[in-house]
C-alpha positions, 0 to 999 in steps of 0.5 A: 905043550908049551911053544918054543918061545914060551919054553924059552921064556920060562927057562930064563925066568926059572931055575932048578931048586936043587941048585940052591936048596931053597924052596919057592917062597909063598910070599913071592908067588902071592906078590906076583898073583896079587899084582896081576889081579890088582892091575885087572881090577884097576883097569875095571875101575878106570873103565867104570869110572869113565862110564860113570863120569858120563852118567851112562844109562845102561838097560838092566843096570841102574846108575846106582848099581853101577856106581856101587859096583865101581866103588866096590871094585875100587876098594877091592883093587886097593886091597889087592894093591896093599896085599901086593905091597905087603907080601913084596916087603915081607918076601926076603928074596929081593929085600925090598924094605918098607921105605922102598914101598913108600919112597920112590927111587930108594930100592936097590932092586930094579930101582926105576921100575919098582919106583913106578909101582911105589908112585902108583901106590902113593897115588892110591894111598892119597886117594884112600886118605882123602876119601876117608876125610871127604866130608872135610874137603871141598868137592873140587879138591876131592875130585882133583885127588880122585883123578890120581886113580886114572893117572896111576893106571899107566904107571902101574902097567909099566911097573908090572911090565918092567919089574914082573918076571912073567912079562915075556909069557904069552898069557901075561902079554895077552892080559896086558894087551887086553887091559890096554885095549879096554882103557883105550876104548873107554878113553876114546869113547869118552873123548867122543862125547866132548864138545871141543874138537881140539880137545878130542884130537889131543886126547886121541893123540895122547891115548894113541901115544901111550898105547904105542909107547907101551908096545915099543917098550915091551918090544925093546925091553922085557922081550929082549934077552938080558932085560933083568940086568938092564932093568937094574937087578943086582949083580949078586942076584944075576950071578945066582940066576946065571949059575942056575941057568947053566945047571938047568941045561943039563938033566936035573936030578931025579925029583928036582922041581923048577920054579920062577924066580925074580932074578932070572936074566930074562 
């Protein structure tokens, strides 16, 4: 059975389909699922990249195998990100156009938080394009662009927290926490190997600051009632969600089904 907190989160994120007469869009569910998987894969990519940067020797796992694993997971994460973006654009609910998927701050739906996802996508796109022409670039140039993969991780994390409609759910909170812990542990371990004590101290402070800022943001943002409105959800979508929420407080008609939607006032 769901706890009262989980039930409340689900109720605020969902609505009774009978109230609108519309079936849930498979594209919407696909966009949500691929976004979650993309974050998990991007987290694994960052962790493996940190391990590879130190030429870590692992018993039973040769460096060549680990390098191939890192490359394949990176490609898989890009594929899931591309699917996430494509299904988001094709889904008619929030009417997010192809321009908003590429150009930051051009969307009417949660403009800031959606734009974080756009920035992360542009970073990964730059990484893919430069990798395709790697033989024509100097190693230093390619390596500099490659660092965008690491920078895209916290941006993608905050995009998911600010835009995702399931951010309140215990499962998603636990998943996000695990991703943060994995990347933080990898970063702290890597910093420990640096010769400069000052750089180690600055790196640890930055890692702790990012983790703390994420916790504070979740506490004062997505976990608070009315986040959808504050995040920038269009009023027309909020009005529909409020009407549906009121309808959901009464007993639903026989056979009515419920589903999560992106516009709920959570």
